[in-house]
N, C-alpha and C positions, 0 to 999 in steps of 0.2 A: 320153255315148256314146263308145265306144272309137274313137280317130282314127288309131291306129298299129298296124300288123300286121307280123309277121315270118314269112317263109316259111323255116323252118329246113332246111338241107341238112346232114345228118350225114355227115361224112367220117371214118370210124372210125379214129382214131389214125394216120392216114397221116402220114408225114413226121416222126414223132417217135421217135428211137431211145432216148430217155431213159426211165428207170423211176422216176418220182417215187414216194415211198413211199405216197402217198395214192391213186394212180391204178391202176385195173385195166383200162383200156380195151384195152391190148395183148392181154391174154388173151381178152377178149370179141371183139376184132377177128378173131382166128384162127377164130372160129366164124361170122363174118358174111361175106356176099358183098360184094365191092368195089362202090363206087358209080361208075358211068360217066357221062359227059356226057349221054348219052341219058336216063339215070335222072333227072338234074337237070332236064332239060326236062319230063319227065313229072310230077315232083313240083311244079314251079312251076305248070304248067297245072292240076293237080288243085286246088291251093290257090286259084288265081285264080277257079275256078268258084264258090267260096263268098265270096271277098273282093270281087270286082268288083261295082260298083253299090251298095256299102254306105256311100258317102260318106266313105271313109277318106282322111285327108290324106296319109298316108305308108305305102307298102308296101315292105318291105325283103326282099331275099333275103340270107340269112345263112349262111355256111359255118362250121359248128361241129364239134366232136368231136375234132379232132386239132390238129396244128400246121400250118395250111394252107400257110404259106410255106416249110415244110420239105420239101414234096414237090417233085419235079422241076419246073422252070419250065414245061416243055411241058405237063405235066399241070395245073398251075395255070391256064395259059392256056386249056386246053380247057374247064375248069369255068367260068372267068370269061367266056369268049366266049358261053356259053349265057346267063348272067345278063345280060350286056351287051346281047344282042339283045333281050331282054324290056324292058330299060331304054330302049334306043333307040326301041323301038316304043311306049313310053309305058305299058306294063303295070305296071312297078314303078318306084319312085323312087330306091332306094338299093341299093348292094351293100356287104355287111357281112361281115367275117371275123374270126376269132380265131386267135392264134398265140403263139409264145414270143418273149421279148425277144431271144434270141440267134439268131433266124432273120429278122433284118431287116438289109438292106443296100441300097445304091443301086440295084443291078441288080434286086432284088426290087421295090423301090418304083417304079422306072421302069416295070416290067411292070404293076404294080397300077394305076398312073396311066393307062397306055395303055388298060386295060380299064375305066376310069372307076369304080374302086372308091372308096367314100366313107368307110367307117369301118373302122379297124383297132383291135381290142382286144388288149391284151397281158395274158397270164396272169402277172402280176408276183408275186402271192401275198404277198411280203414284201420290205421294203427292208433287212432285217437279214441280214447275210451268214452269221451262225451258224445262223439259221433256214433259209436257203436250202441250206446245206451239210447240215444234219441231215435235210432233206427230200429230199435227193438231186436237187436241181433242175438241177445240171449247169452252173450259171453263178453269178456273183456279182452284186451290185447295180450295179456300174459299167456293165455292158452295158444295164441298164434305163434309166439316165439318157441314155446316148448314143442308144439306139434311139428313145426317146420324143422326143428333140430332133430326130432325123432325120425321124421320121414327121410331126411338126408343121411342119417346114421345107418338106415337100412339099405341105402344105395338106390332109392327110387329117384327118378327125375322129378323135381319139385316145380310146380307152377303156382303163381300168386295172381289172384284177380283183385283189382282195385276199382272202386267206384268214386266218381267225382261229383260233388254237389249234393251229398246226402244231407238230411237235417242236421244242423249244427256245424256243417263243414265250412271251411274257408279255403282260400287259395293257399295260405300258409300251411294249414293242416294237411291238405292234399300233397303238397311238396314234401312234408314230413313223412307221409306214408310212402312216398316214392323213395326217399332216402333210407328209410328203415328196410324197405324191400331190398335195396342194394346191399345193406349190411348182412341180410340173411343169405343173399346170393342164389336165388332160384335160377333155373335154366330158362324158363319162359314166364311171360306175364301177359295179362290182358288189362286194358284200360276201358272202363265203361262210364260215360256220363250218365248220371241218374235221369231216368225217364219216368214221367208220371203216366201210368196206364190205368185202365178201368179196373174196378173191383179191388182197389188197394186202399190201405189206410193213408197212404201218401196223398192220394187224390182227395180224401176227406180233409186232411190237414191243409191242403192247398185251398180248398173251397172255404175253409174256416179262417184262412189267413194266417195259419200257423206255420206254413212252409212256402218259401218263395224259390222257385226253380231258377237255375242259372239261365242267362240268355245264351244264345248260340255262341256269340262272340266270347263270353266269359268261359264257357265250357271248352271251346277250342283253345283259348289262351292257357288255361290251367293244364289241360291235357297235353298241350305242346310242351310245356315246361317239365311235366312229369316224364313224358316220352324222352326228352333229351337226357334227363337224369338216368333213366333205365338204359337207354341205348348206349350212352357213354360208358356205362359199366359192363357192357357186353351182354346184357340180358335180351333174349330174343322176344320181341313184342309181337305175339302171334295174332292179336286182335285189338283193334281200336274202334270202339263203338259197336252197337248192336245191329245185327241184320234184322230185316223185317220178320224173318222166321223165328228170331229169338224172342220176340215180344209175345209172351204167352197171354193172349187175351182173346176172348170169343170173337170180337170183331176188329181187333187190332187198334182200337181207339186209344189215342195218346193225347196228353195235354202238355203245352209248353213248346219251346223251340230247341230243345237239346237233341232231339232225334233228327238225324240226317242220313239218308241212304249211303252217302259217301263220306261219312264223318272222318274216317282215317285219312282220306285224301285232303280234307280240309286242314287237318293237323299237319300232315307231312308237307303240304304245299306252303303252309306258314313257315315251317322250318326251312324249306328250300328258299323261300323269299328272304329270310334273315341271312342265310349264308351268301346268297347272290348279292344282296345289297351291301353286306359287309365288304365283300371282295371288290364290288364296283366302287364304293366310296374310297377305298384305299387306292385304287387305280386313278380315280379322279383327283384325289388330293396330291398325287405326284405328277399330274398333268398340268403343264403351264397353259395349255390351250383352253382348258375348261375354266371359264370365267363366271358366267351367269346364264340364266335362262334366255337371255337376249342374244347369246352367241349365235352369229349368223350361220356359220358352217357347222353342221352336225357331226359329232364324233360317232364312230362306228364301234360297237362292241358285240361280242358273241357270247351268249350264255350256253353252256354245254351240260348235258347229263347223259347217262346211258338210256337205252330205249325203255327200260322198265320204270325209270323215274321221270321220263319226259313229261308225262301228264302232271306230275307234282310240280315240276319246274314251271309249266305253263299256268297251273292253278286250276281249281275247280271252276268250270265255265269261264276259263281264260282270265281268272281273277288276278293272277300275278302279272300276266302280260299287260293287262289294263292298268294295274298299279304302277308299273315302271313307266308306262307311256304317259300317265298323268303326272307323276312326280318328276320325271326327267324328260320333258318334252323336247329338249335340245339334243337328245341322244337318239341314235338309230341302233336299236338292239335286235339282233337276230338270235333265234333260238334253234339250237342244233343238237344232234345226237353225236356222242363220242363213245364208241364201243369199248374203249380202254378204261373208262371210268367205272369205279365200283358203285354199288347201290348207295344212294343218299350222299354221293359226292358230286360237287358241281364246280365247274370252271367258269371264269370270266376272262375273256381274252380281248385285247385291244388291237 
């Protein structure tokens, strides 16, 4: 049962004068009504009518959509005061926001601390300066390190968002960003493959031949390796890939193959496949009965996961099941649930 809920408050591109090549929020914002503190109150109350009484351990109010700490301090305070009132009254548990690394300083953090903010996510995207420059981020990696250090020194929970496949990015640069993230030690992270959407400079670059997006296979492979680096370090990866509602475009039009509605499952299924095959091969190498694909009598194996990870073990659209069937036709493999296994742990039994 779901134990954690987020009440999202979308502050459309407020506070961010920058035009990153992949972002079109500024154009969309021009067609949207501004969000006022009273709107925030109404949104929270509306969500609480469905969330209250469901046994949730944590309810967060999260300010997303723009660079929250880039808006004037008085406006920040007006939004935060509404959320803090709900927190003080026990209706929500945490206040969560996202912003840019170059919009963090002591005055801003003092104000966030006053309003009892809990989580600050930074849209870092990459730790490689050439990628940041090519993406028109408007800052270099130096400010990322100093902002992260300052946020942690105040006792806030830190989150880092990384993008894969930006202009100038490579597989090696993405893995470097993941390793630098581990050195900083955030509590949470998000991994987003770059998506080309309408009304962006990135789309113009693509049409001019100045940018080549990753294939879906490339995006999954790189994200998988980054995921493993972060997960091994104990960082909670709260999002992998964009939801359709995250694509801020008038008609949702996208270009390229990196968007998939179940991108996280594609990544986690690949990790499951690796773990399962590694354990299977070790068992086979110790089995004298396994000779070749021409073996007449099929050997029986059981692949196990808990119920939450069962779909990852099977694979998106049964991709893992079909993979093992094709590659090991002389084996009979059964997929089963084991309630004693932890998340992302898999057994292979003979």
